[in-house]
DRENSE-884425 format. One record per residue (C-alpha): residue in one letter; residue number from 1; x, y, z. Coordinates in steps of 0.001 Angstrom, whole numbers. Example, Ala and Ser with C-alpha at 12.3 -4.5 7.8 and 13.67 -1.06 7.14 Angstrom:
2
<r aa="A" i="1" u="12300" v="-4500" w="7800"/>
<r aa="S" i="2" u="13670" v="-1060" w="7140"/>
***
This chain:
395
<r aa="M" i="1" u="10070" v="-253317" w="178464"/>
<r aa="R" i="2" u="8997" v="-249782" w="179330"/>
<r aa="L" i="3" u="10347" v="-250311" w="182835"/>
<r aa="I" i="4" u="13767" v="-251113" w="181369"/>
<r aa="E" i="5" u="13610" v="-248060" w="179105"/>
<r aa="T" i="6" u="12764" v="-245913" w="182137"/>
<r aa="I" i="7" u="15692" v="-247286" w="184117"/>
<r aa="V" i="8" u="18298" v="-247104" w="181317"/>
<r aa="P" i="9" u="19258" v="-243463" w="182123"/>
<r aa="F" i="10" u="20111" v="-244598" w="185651"/>
<r aa="Y" i="11" u="22374" v="-247256" w="184142"/>
<r aa="F" i="12" u="24370" v="-244509" w="182472"/>
<r aa="V" i="13" u="24501" v="-242500" w="185694"/>
<r aa="L" i="14" u="25909" v="-245542" w="187498"/>
<r aa="M" i="15" u="28448" v="-246081" w="184721"/>
<r aa="I" i="16" u="29621" v="-242478" w="185014"/>
<r aa="I" i="17" u="29927" v="-242874" w="188784"/>
<r aa="E" i="18" u="31931" v="-246079" w="188297"/>
<r aa="I" i="19" u="34218" v="-244389" w="185763"/>
<r aa="I" i="20" u="34836" v="-241449" w="188106"/>
<r aa="Y" i="21" u="35413" v="-243760" w="191067"/>
<r aa="T" i="22" u="37864" v="-245950" w="189183"/>
<r aa="R" i="23" u="39751" v="-242893" w="187940"/>
<r aa="I" i="24" u="40020" v="-241547" w="191486"/>
<r aa="Q" i="25" u="41187" v="-244954" w="192690"/>
<r aa="K" i="26" u="43582" v="-245138" w="189722"/>
<r aa="K" i="27" u="42026" v="-248403" w="188608"/>
<r aa="N" i="28" u="41892" v="-248929" w="184881"/>
<r aa="F" i="29" u="38563" v="-250756" w="184565"/>
<r aa="Y" i="30" u="37358" v="-249077" w="181366"/>
<r aa="F" i="31" u="38781" v="-248938" w="177860"/>
<r aa="F" i="32" u="37070" v="-246527" w="175486"/>
<r aa="E" i="33" u="36864" v="-248724" w="172380"/>
<r aa="D" i="34" u="35625" v="-251719" w="174344"/>
<r aa="S" i="35" u="32944" v="-249697" w="176123"/>
<r aa="I" i="36" u="31703" v="-248202" w="172846"/>
<r aa="A" i="37" u="31461" v="-251754" w="171506"/>
<r aa="D" i="38" u="29507" v="-252768" w="174637"/>
<r aa="L" i="39" u="27070" v="-249896" w="174233"/>
<r aa="S" i="40" u="26714" v="-250564" w="170505"/>
<r aa="L" i="41" u="25787" v="-254156" w="171245"/>
<r aa="G" i="42" u="23243" v="-252886" w="173748"/>
<r aa="V" i="43" u="21622" v="-250664" w="171126"/>
<r aa="L" i="44" u="21700" v="-253452" w="168539"/>
<r aa="S" i="45" u="19934" v="-255754" w="170975"/>
<r aa="R" i="46" u="17218" v="-253128" w="171447"/>
<r aa="I" i="47" u="16700" v="-252968" w="167675"/>
<r aa="F" i="48" u="15782" v="-256649" w="167561"/>
<r aa="D" i="49" u="14355" v="-257082" w="171062"/>
<r aa="G" i="50" u="11099" v="-255362" w="170231"/>
<r aa="L" i="51" u="10244" v="-257610" w="167291"/>
<r aa="I" i="52" u="11311" v="-260785" w="169072"/>
<r aa="L" i="53" u="9391" v="-259804" w="172183"/>
<r aa="L" i="54" u="6225" v="-259323" w="170150"/>
<r aa="G" i="55" u="6465" v="-262932" w="169004"/>
<r aa="L" i="56" u="7310" v="-264149" w="172491"/>
<r aa="V" i="57" u="4378" v="-262282" w="174027"/>
<r aa="F" i="58" u="2060" v="-263731" w="171376"/>
<r aa="V" i="59" u="3128" v="-267313" w="172173"/>
<r aa="Y" i="60" u="3055" v="-266637" w="175919"/>
<r aa="S" i="61" u="-473" v="-265208" w="175714"/>
<r aa="K" i="62" u="-1728" v="-268194" w="173730"/>
<r aa="L" i="63" u="-290" v="-270600" w="176291"/>
<r aa="Y" i="64" u="-1813" v="-268568" w="179108"/>
<r aa="D" i="65" u="-5237" v="-268819" w="177492"/>
<r aa="L" i="66" u="-5041" v="-272607" w="177474"/>
<r aa="S" i="67" u="-6663" v="-273959" w="180617"/>
<r aa="F" i="68" u="-6170" v="-277669" w="179854"/>
<r aa="G" i="69" u="-9596" v="-278229" w="181430"/>
<r aa="V" i="70" u="-8542" v="-276986" w="184850"/>
<r aa="E" i="71" u="-7785" v="-273671" w="186488"/>
<r aa="T" i="72" u="-4062" v="-273362" w="187080"/>
<r aa="L" i="73" u="-2452" v="-272665" w="190415"/>
<r aa="A" i="74" u="-1566" v="-269040" w="189757"/>
<r aa="K" i="75" u="-5038" v="-268152" w="188488"/>
<r aa="V" i="76" u="-6781" v="-269632" w="191530"/>
<r aa="Y" i="77" u="-4472" v="-268974" w="194469"/>
<r aa="L" i="78" u="-2039" v="-266372" w="193205"/>
<r aa="A" i="79" u="-4070" v="-263601" w="191620"/>
<r aa="P" i="80" u="-2115" v="-260407" w="190754"/>
<r aa="T" i="81" u="-3785" v="-258651" w="193680"/>
<r aa="S" i="82" u="-1954" v="-260980" w="196061"/>
<r aa="P" i="83" u="1626" v="-260203" w="197183"/>
<r aa="L" i="84" u="2297" v="-263930" w="196883"/>
<r aa="H" i="85" u="1660" v="-263663" w="193146"/>
<r aa="W" i="86" u="4655" v="-261372" w="192719"/>
<r aa="I" i="87" u="6910" v="-263163" w="195204"/>
<r aa="V" i="88" u="6309" v="-266614" w="193729"/>
<r aa="L" i="89" u="6657" v="-265321" w="190176"/>
<r aa="F" i="90" u="9899" v="-263518" w="191042"/>
<r aa="V" i="91" u="11412" v="-266696" w="192495"/>
<r aa="L" i="92" u="10127" v="-268956" w="189703"/>
<r aa="L" i="93" u="11357" v="-266661" w="186960"/>
<r aa="D" i="94" u="14787" v="-266455" w="188542"/>
<r aa="F" i="95" u="14941" v="-270250" w="188717"/>
<r aa="L" i="96" u="13995" v="-270470" w="185044"/>
<r aa="F" i="97" u="16632" v="-267840" w="184292"/>
<r aa="Y" i="98" u="19188" v="-270047" w="186036"/>
<r aa="L" i="99" u="18217" v="-272943" w="183762"/>
<r aa="A" i="100" u="18211" v="-270758" w="180650"/>
<r aa="H" i="101" u="21558" v="-269243" w="181568"/>
<r aa="R" i="102" u="23135" v="-272596" w="182341"/>
<r aa="Y" i="103" u="21947" v="-274184" w="179103"/>
<r aa="S" i="104" u="23138" v="-271092" w="177236"/>
<r aa="H" i="105" u="26630" v="-272128" w="178323"/>
<r aa="E" i="106" u="26162" v="-275851" w="177764"/>
<r aa="I" i="107" u="24381" v="-275980" w="174378"/>
<r aa="K" i="108" u="26277" v="-274531" w="171440"/>
<r aa="I" i="109" u="23334" v="-273070" w="169517"/>
<r aa="L" i="110" u="22306" v="-271163" w="172654"/>
<r aa="W" i="111" u="25922" v="-270260" w="173406"/>
<r aa="A" i="112" u="26124" v="-268764" w="169898"/>
<r aa="S" i="113" u="23817" v="-266038" w="171184"/>
<r aa="H" i="114" u="25018" v="-265723" w="174769"/>
<r aa="V" i="115" u="28718" v="-265636" w="173852"/>
<r aa="V" i="116" u="28249" v="-261963" w="172955"/>
<r aa="H" i="117" u="27862" v="-261096" w="176615"/>
<r aa="H" i="118" u="31103" v="-262852" w="177551"/>
<r aa="S" i="119" u="33274" v="-261671" w="174685"/>
<r aa="S" i="120" u="34697" v="-258594" w="176400"/>
<r aa="E" i="121" u="38004" v="-258937" w="178211"/>
<r aa="E" i="122" u="36950" v="-256081" w="180478"/>
<r aa="F" i="123" u="34488" v="-256256" w="183360"/>
<r aa="N" i="124" u="32522" v="-253140" w="184221"/>
<r aa="L" i="125" u="28961" v="-251860" w="184133"/>
<r aa="S" i="126" u="29028" v="-251261" w="180383"/>
<r aa="V" i="127" u="29549" v="-255010" w="179879"/>
<r aa="A" i="128" u="26082" v="-255572" w="181369"/>
<r aa="L" i="129" u="24631" v="-253936" w="178252"/>
<r aa="R" i="130" u="26659" v="-256174" w="175945"/>
<r aa="Q" i="131" u="23818" v="-258406" w="174761"/>
<r aa="S" i="132" u="23003" v="-260500" w="171716"/>
<r aa="F" i="133" u="20376" v="-259185" w="169340"/>
<r aa="I" i="134" u="18558" v="-262532" w="169585"/>
<r aa="R" i="135" u="18833" v="-262860" w="173360"/>
<r aa="N" i="136" u="15069" v="-262965" w="173862"/>
<r aa="I" i="137" u="14697" v="-266079" w="171721"/>
<r aa="G" i="138" u="17058" v="-268206" w="173782"/>
<r aa="I" i="139" u="16094" v="-266904" w="177208"/>
<r aa="G" i="140" u="12423" v="-266242" w="176498"/>
<r aa="M" i="141" u="11452" v="-269788" w="175607"/>
<r aa="F" i="142" u="12483" v="-270932" w="179081"/>
<r aa="Y" i="143" u="9910" v="-268562" w="180580"/>
<r aa="L" i="144" u="6933" v="-270022" w="178699"/>
<r aa="P" i="145" u="6066" v="-272493" w="181519"/>
<r aa="L" i="146" u="5066" v="-269443" w="183561"/>
<r aa="A" i="147" u="2186" v="-268932" w="181137"/>
<r aa="V" i="148" u="1016" v="-272517" w="181584"/>
<r aa="L" i="149" u="1156" v="-272024" w="185349"/>
<r aa="G" i="150" u="-1232" v="-269106" w="184951"/>
<r aa="F" i="151" u="900" v="-265995" w="185372"/>
<r aa="P" i="152" u="-392" v="-263196" w="183081"/>
<r aa="V" i="153" u="1938" v="-261807" w="180453"/>
<r aa="E" i="154" u="1879" v="-258369" w="182102"/>
<r aa="S" i="155" u="3162" v="-259849" w="185354"/>
<r aa="Y" i="156" u="5837" v="-261800" w="183511"/>
<r aa="L" i="157" u="7114" v="-258699" w="181693"/>
<r aa="I" i="158" u="7320" v="-256690" w="184920"/>
<r aa="I" i="159" u="9207" v="-259382" w="186834"/>
<r aa="D" i="160" u="11486" v="-260073" w="183866"/>
<r aa="A" i="161" u="12382" v="-256376" w="183754"/>
<r aa="L" i="162" u="13111" v="-256366" w="187496"/>
<r aa="N" i="163" u="15248" v="-259485" w="187131"/>
<r aa="R" i="164" u="17276" v="-257890" w="184329"/>
<r aa="T" i="165" u="17615" v="-254666" w="186283"/>
<r aa="Y" i="166" u="19057" v="-256474" w="189285"/>
<r aa="Q" i="167" u="21646" v="-258135" w="187079"/>
<r aa="F" i="168" u="23039" v="-254817" w="185865"/>
<r aa="W" i="169" u="24822" v="-253764" w="189042"/>
<r aa="V" i="170" u="26690" v="-257048" w="189556"/>
<r aa="H" i="171" u="28900" v="-256307" w="186535"/>
<r aa="T" i="172" u="31503" v="-254361" w="188468"/>
<r aa="R" i="173" u="34944" v="-254686" w="189987"/>
<r aa="A" i="174" u="34402" v="-251593" w="192121"/>
<r aa="I" i="175" u="32495" v="-253524" w="194802"/>
<r aa="D" i="176" u="34301" v="-256123" w="196866"/>
<r aa="K" i="177" u="32558" v="-258923" w="198727"/>
<r aa="L" i="178" u="29399" v="-257965" w="200588"/>
<r aa="P" i="179" u="28199" v="-259143" w="204049"/>
<r aa="N" i="180" u="28120" v="-262926" w="204405"/>
<r aa="W" i="181" u="24339" v="-263140" w="204734"/>
<r aa="F" i="182" u="23887" v="-261276" w="201437"/>
<r aa="E" i="183" u="26545" v="-263323" w="199644"/>
<r aa="A" i="184" u="24832" v="-266503" w="200870"/>
<r aa="I" i="185" u="21479" v="-265690" w="199245"/>
<r aa="F" i="186" u="21889" v="-263209" w="196418"/>
<r aa="V" i="187" u="24091" v="-262942" w="193349"/>
<r aa="T" i="188" u="26763" v="-260330" w="194009"/>
<r aa="P" i="189" u="29534" v="-258717" w="191954"/>
<r aa="S" i="190" u="31955" v="-261229" w="193457"/>
<r aa="H" i="191" u="29847" v="-264150" w="192236"/>
<r aa="H" i="192" u="29387" v="-262662" w="188804"/>
<r aa="R" i="193" u="33054" v="-261853" w="188341"/>
<r aa="V" i="194" u="33657" v="-265581" w="188663"/>
<r aa="H" i="195" u="30986" v="-266245" w="186058"/>
<r aa="H" i="196" u="32671" v="-263964" w="183512"/>
<r aa="A" i="197" u="36113" v="-265467" w="184055"/>
<r aa="M" i="198" u="37994" v="-267698" w="181634"/>
<r aa="N" i="199" u="40206" v="-269164" w="184361"/>
<r aa="P" i="200" u="39799" v="-272962" w="184302"/>
<r aa="E" i="201" u="38825" v="-272944" w="187994"/>
<r aa="Y" i="202" u="35937" v="-270569" w="187293"/>
<r aa="I" i="203" u="34534" v="-271792" w="183961"/>
<r aa="D" i="204" u="30812" v="-272689" w="183923"/>
<r aa="K" i="205" u="30080" v="-271396" w="187411"/>
<r aa="N" i="206" u="27586" v="-269037" w="189089"/>
<r aa="Y" i="207" u="24691" v="-268884" w="186636"/>
<r aa="G" i="208" u="22186" v="-267282" w="189012"/>
<r aa="G" i="209" u="20454" v="-264030" w="188104"/>
<r aa="V" i="210" u="19224" v="-262755" w="191475"/>
<r aa="F" i="211" u="19578" v="-265748" w="193808"/>
<r aa="I" i="212" u="22876" v="-267612" w="194135"/>
<r aa="I" i="213" u="21069" v="-270443" w="195936"/>
<r aa="W" i="214" u="20324" v="-272177" w="192611"/>
<r aa="D" i="215" u="24043" v="-272606" w="191977"/>
<r aa="K" i="216" u="24557" v="-273947" w="195474"/>
<r aa="L" i="217" u="21688" v="-276405" w="195051"/>
<r aa="F" i="218" u="22787" v="-277692" w="191640"/>
<r aa="G" i="219" u="26550" v="-277796" w="192069"/>
<r aa="T" i="220" u="27592" v="-274838" w="189919"/>
<r aa="Y" i="221" u="28640" v="-272471" w="192700"/>
<r aa="C" i="222" u="32196" v="-271214" w="193018"/>
<r aa="E" i="223" u="33529" v="-268599" w="195407"/>
<r aa="E" i="224" u="35852" v="-265872" w="194168"/>
<r aa="T" i="225" u="39230" v="-266671" w="195693"/>
<r aa="F" i="226" u="41499" v="-264769" w="193298"/>
<r aa="E" i="227" u="41217" v="-262032" w="190669"/>
<r aa="P" i="228" u="39574" v="-263449" w="187541"/>
<r aa="R" i="229" u="40800" v="-263068" w="183976"/>
<r aa="Y" i="230" u="37781" v="-262074" w="181909"/>
<r aa="G" i="231" u="36570" v="-263086" w="178471"/>
<r aa="L" i="232" u="36499" v="-266260" w="176386"/>
<r aa="T" i="233" u="38800" v="-269254" w="176253"/>
<r aa="T" i="234" u="39548" v="-268063" w="172714"/>
<r aa="Q" i="235" u="39390" v="-264287" w="172880"/>
<r aa="L" i="236" u="37637" v="-262295" w="170179"/>
<r aa="H" i="237" u="40351" v="-259621" w="169824"/>
<r aa="N" i="238" u="38240" v="-257057" w="168004"/>
<r aa="Y" i="239" u="35552" v="-254494" w="168762"/>
<r aa="D" i="240" u="33196" v="-255283" w="165893"/>
<r aa="P" i="241" u="29657" v="-255605" w="167343"/>
<r aa="I" i="242" u="28384" v="-257545" w="164332"/>
<r aa="N" i="243" u="31220" v="-260062" w="164515"/>
<r aa="A" i="244" u="30589" v="-260475" w="168246"/>
<r aa="N" i="245" u="27016" v="-261468" w="167425"/>
<r aa="V" i="246" u="27681" v="-263934" w="164631"/>
<r aa="H" i="247" u="31145" v="-265476" w="165040"/>
<r aa="V" i="248" u="30083" v="-268668" w="166850"/>
<r aa="L" i="249" u="27000" v="-269087" w="164679"/>
<r aa="K" i="250" u="29174" v="-268664" w="161589"/>
<r aa="D" i="251" u="31603" v="-271321" w="162840"/>
<r aa="L" i="252" u="28708" v="-273687" w="163528"/>
<r aa="F" i="253" u="27405" v="-273504" w="159982"/>
<r aa="L" i="254" u="30889" v="-273622" w="158466"/>
<r aa="D" i="255" u="31507" v="-276856" w="160371"/>
<r aa="L" i="256" u="28238" v="-278228" w="159038"/>
<r aa="V" i="257" u="29276" v="-277384" w="155482"/>
<r aa="K" i="258" u="32844" v="-278698" w="155810"/>
<r aa="T" i="259" u="32264" v="-281934" w="157703"/>
<r aa="K" i="260" u="31752" v="-285223" w="155895"/>
<r aa="N" i="261" u="29658" v="-286443" w="158820"/>
<r aa="K" i="262" u="26587" v="-284225" w="158531"/>
<r aa="W" i="263" u="24853" v="-285951" w="161427"/>
<r aa="Q" i="264" u="27699" v="-285050" w="163778"/>
<r aa="G" i="265" u="27518" v="-281522" w="162412"/>
<r aa="I" i="266" u="23835" v="-281297" w="163306"/>
<r aa="V" i="267" u="24349" v="-282911" w="166718"/>
<r aa="S" i="268" u="27090" v="-280386" w="167511"/>
<r aa="F" i="269" u="24461" v="-277623" w="167435"/>
<r aa="F" i="270" u="22956" v="-279147" w="170575"/>
<r aa="S" i="271" u="26182" v="-280251" w="172264"/>
<r aa="Y" i="272" u="28667" v="-278533" w="174557"/>
<r aa="P" i="273" u="30298" v="-275548" w="172781"/>
<r aa="S" i="274" u="33649" v="-277339" w="172413"/>
<r aa="V" i="275" u="32133" v="-280265" w="170477"/>
<r aa="R" i="276" u="32800" v="-280425" w="166725"/>
<r aa="P" i="277" u="32450" v="-283176" w="164121"/>
<r aa="D" i="278" u="35283" v="-285699" w="164504"/>
<r aa="D" i="279" u="36849" v="-284905" w="161132"/>
<r aa="L" i="280" u="37205" v="-281239" w="162134"/>
<r aa="Q" i="281" u="38090" v="-281762" w="165791"/>
<r aa="M" i="282" u="41606" v="-281928" w="167193"/>
<r aa="A" i="283" u="42646" v="-285482" w="168065"/>
<r aa="M" i="284" u="42599" v="-285069" w="171850"/>
<r aa="D" i="285" u="39002" v="-283816" w="171801"/>
<r aa="R" i="286" u="37434" v="-286301" w="169402"/>
<r aa="G" i="287" u="34453" v="-287930" w="171031"/>
<r aa="V" i="288" u="34739" v="-285702" w="174108"/>
<r aa="T" i="289" u="31297" v="-284421" w="175094"/>
<r aa="D" i="290" u="31814" v="-284070" w="178849"/>
<r aa="P" i="291" u="32780" v="-280472" w="179749"/>
<r aa="K" i="292" u="34880" v="-281697" w="182672"/>
<r aa="V" i="293" u="36959" v="-283928" w="180402"/>
<r aa="W" i="294" u="37427" v="-281091" w="177906"/>
<r aa="L" i="295" u="38469" v="-278753" w="180702"/>
<r aa="S" i="296" u="40941" v="-281310" w="182013"/>
<r aa="N" i="297" u="42438" v="-281708" w="178536"/>
<r aa="H" i="298" u="42914" v="-277953" w="178164"/>
<r aa="R" i="299" u="43682" v="-276866" w="181720"/>
<r aa="L" i="300" u="47350" v="-276110" w="181068"/>
<r aa="E" i="301" u="46554" v="-274235" w="177854"/>
<r aa="L" i="302" u="43904" v="-272125" w="179582"/>
<r aa="T" i="303" u="46152" v="-271456" w="182560"/>
<r aa="N" i="304" u="48764" v="-270084" w="180177"/>
<r aa="K" i="305" u="46175" v="-267941" w="178390"/>
<r aa="V" i="306" u="45216" v="-266339" w="181696"/>
<r aa="H" i="307" u="48550" v="-264529" w="181629"/>
<r aa="N" i="308" u="48076" v="-263108" w="178127"/>
<r aa="Q" i="309" u="47789" v="-259345" w="177927"/>
<r aa="V" i="310" u="44253" v="-257949" w="177831"/>
<r aa="Y" i="311" u="43337" v="-256850" w="174313"/>
<r aa="R" i="312" u="43348" v="-253063" w="174278"/>
<r aa="K" i="313" u="43806" v="-251648" w="170815"/>
<r aa="S" i="314" u="43412" v="-247888" w="170611"/>
<r aa="A" i="315" u="41713" v="-246733" w="167433"/>
<r aa="G" i="316" u="43592" v="-243438" w="167400"/>
<r aa="T" i="317" u="44045" v="-240029" w="168969"/>
<r aa="F" i="318" u="41738" v="-238224" w="171385"/>
<r aa="G" i="319" u="40210" v="-236346" w="168463"/>
<r aa="Y" i="320" u="39525" v="-239596" w="166634"/>
<r aa="R" i="321" u="37870" v="-241000" w="169744"/>
<r aa="V" i="322" u="35569" v="-237967" w="169855"/>
<r aa="F" i="323" u="34743" v="-238725" w="166224"/>
<r aa="L" i="324" u="33976" v="-242334" w="167236"/>
<r aa="L" i="325" u="31711" v="-241128" w="170019"/>
<r aa="F" i="326" u="29604" v="-239202" w="167523"/>
<r aa="Q" i="327" u="29616" v="-242240" w="165234"/>
<r aa="F" i="328" u="27964" v="-244084" w="168118"/>
<r aa="I" i="329" u="25607" v="-241316" w="169249"/>
<r aa="I" i="330" u="24033" v="-240594" w="165849"/>
<r aa="P" i="331" u="22787" v="-244137" w="165032"/>
<r aa="T" i="332" u="21804" v="-244587" w="168678"/>
<r aa="V" i="333" u="19583" v="-241497" w="168584"/>
<r aa="L" i="334" u="18123" v="-242631" w="165247"/>
<r aa="T" i="335" u="17467" v="-246074" w="166730"/>
<r aa="L" i="336" u="15723" v="-244760" w="169838"/>
<r aa="Y" i="337" u="13615" v="-242376" w="167779"/>
<r aa="F" i="338" u="12614" v="-245142" w="165400"/>
<r aa="L" i="339" u="11753" v="-247600" w="168170"/>
<r aa="K" i="340" u="9327" v="-245058" w="169617"/>
<r aa="R" i="341" u="7569" v="-244768" w="166254"/>
<r aa="M" i="342" u="8027" v="-248279" w="164890"/>
<r aa="H" i="343" u="4323" v="-249074" w="165227"/>
<r aa="L" i="344" u="3573" v="-246448" w="162567"/>
<r aa="Y" i="345" u="5487" v="-248254" w="159817"/>
<r aa="G" i="346" u="4904" v="-251343" w="157717"/>
<r aa="L" i="347" u="7072" v="-254454" w="157698"/>
<r aa="G" i="348" u="9007" v="-253369" w="154617"/>
<r aa="E" i="349" u="9821" v="-249984" w="156117"/>
<r aa="V" i="350" u="10808" v="-251505" w="159451"/>
<r aa="S" i="351" u="13100" v="-254036" w="157761"/>
<r aa="S" i="352" u="14773" v="-251358" w="155639"/>
<r aa="V" i="353" u="15392" v="-249039" w="158574"/>
<r aa="F" i="354" u="16703" v="-251916" w="160684"/>
<r aa="A" i="355" u="19135" v="-252860" w="157912"/>
<r aa="L" i="356" u="20465" v="-249298" w="157678"/>
<r aa="L" i="357" u="20895" v="-249058" w="161454"/>
<r aa="V" i="358" u="22702" v="-252397" w="161628"/>
<r aa="F" i="359" u="24936" v="-251218" w="158779"/>
<r aa="S" i="360" u="25776" v="-248124" w="160853"/>
<r aa="F" i="361" u="26992" v="-250245" w="163754"/>
<r aa="Y" i="362" u="28890" v="-252520" w="161385"/>
<r aa="S" i="363" u="30681" v="-249401" w="160168"/>
<r aa="L" i="364" u="31365" v="-248331" w="163749"/>
<r aa="G" i="365" u="32967" v="-251702" w="164424"/>
<r aa="K" i="366" u="35395" v="-251125" w="161572"/>
<r aa="L" i="367" u="36185" v="-247627" w="162819"/>
<r aa="L" i="368" u="36837" v="-248977" w="166319"/>
<r aa="E" i="369" u="39489" v="-251168" w="164738"/>
<r aa="G" i="370" u="40986" v="-248131" w="163004"/>
<r aa="K" i="371" u="39727" v="-249204" w="159564"/>
<r aa="K" i="372" u="38411" v="-246255" w="157538"/>
<r aa="L" i="373" u="36722" v="-247765" w="154496"/>
<r aa="W" i="374" u="35411" v="-244557" w="152991"/>
<r aa="L" i="375" u="34176" v="-245690" w="149585"/>
<r aa="T" i="376" u="32651" v="-249015" w="150594"/>
<r aa="I" i="377" u="31270" v="-248188" w="154040"/>
<r aa="E" i="378" u="31617" v="-244639" w="155356"/>
<r aa="I" i="379" u="30155" v="-242602" w="152489"/>
<r aa="P" i="380" u="27196" v="-245005" w="151999"/>
<r aa="K" i="381" u="26603" v="-244835" w="155749"/>
<r aa="Y" i="382" u="26368" v="-241037" w="155759"/>
<r aa="F" i="383" u="23899" v="-241177" w="152893"/>
<r aa="S" i="384" u="21868" v="-243724" w="154866"/>
<r aa="W" i="385" u="21791" v="-241366" w="157859"/>
<r aa="L" i="386" u="20657" v="-238508" w="155651"/>
<r aa="F" i="387" u="17977" v="-240732" w="154177"/>
<r aa="L" i="388" u="16743" v="-241793" w="157628"/>
<r aa="I" i="389" u="16650" v="-238231" w="158948"/>
<r aa="L" i="390" u="14692" v="-237005" w="155921"/>
<r aa="Y" i="391" u="12401" v="-240024" w="156054"/>
<r aa="F" i="392" u="11642" v="-239544" w="159742"/>
<r aa="Y" i="393" u="11122" v="-235818" w="159226"/>
<r aa="Q" i="394" u="8627" v="-236329" w="156414"/>
<r aa="S" i="395" u="6725" v="-239049" w="158244"/>
***
């Protein structure tokens, strides 16, 4: 995690370079409100990542300590002092990421988390930071076999950070296709543009993190042959970071409440994202669990949606956008400061501060939509900031 925190400033440098480059090239790859939403989601994910990672590391360490009566392969032949330890772990983790990523698109309860990353209609480096605040739960559990194989938690965390770091740079339209040998082995911006597309030809393709070979081996590879249209098959059409995190999960539970067939409601949690209980599903999709059949049923509809205008709703004037920037910077600084000192506080204090920070980003989401709810949101938010600043100062 510290490796990621060290590299984050370089992420911002690369984003600035991309913004400058696209402006020079007169390519409109960034939209202010969308990018602020992306960055807000990145900060929100950091708020929760630490706590979730603590639990994940605890489980991982316990599994690592289990020997099952024998010494595992990694402990005997792949000690951390061996280069093979790091090479094998890097490849294994990327394979497990492929599985985690693929199932995050194919199982609705996992998609409910991962959908956050795909909910922008833009595609640029800021989208790489657009992550769910429970990402580590869905992805992390797929990495637990590494513990059983005997890879220490420290090694896992380092390789996981490197894997995530690699994935940052592929979120760009500024880089065209790379040399054939590189495209044949590694995930590139071209591959990942396909992955983020909602074009029917590109849906559910290119899940690899570092190596594209997994997609080629398991039949999920697709080459970029035309400019993708980015986002979801049903676009979000707002910049609210909280809504981006919960909208699919909310729909899941609403279906469970509304349906008369509770068993189908429960099963839908573990089915393809399009699956709903029959009494809530449109007639043509009832009983359809095969993604290919669903895609065939909706191909014309999706093809038409490709031509819809990209959602770009300006919140206001240049001055108002400066105001929005400060509305993002202040809770971000408070978040980063708190994360550095979180170990000094008790559970009650941590929960309270987290709630106030999440409330700040909820408020920002409303402001990004041009909604100024002074009495119910804005004034309470400013008091919460004042409280946090005084609390941090006194502690």
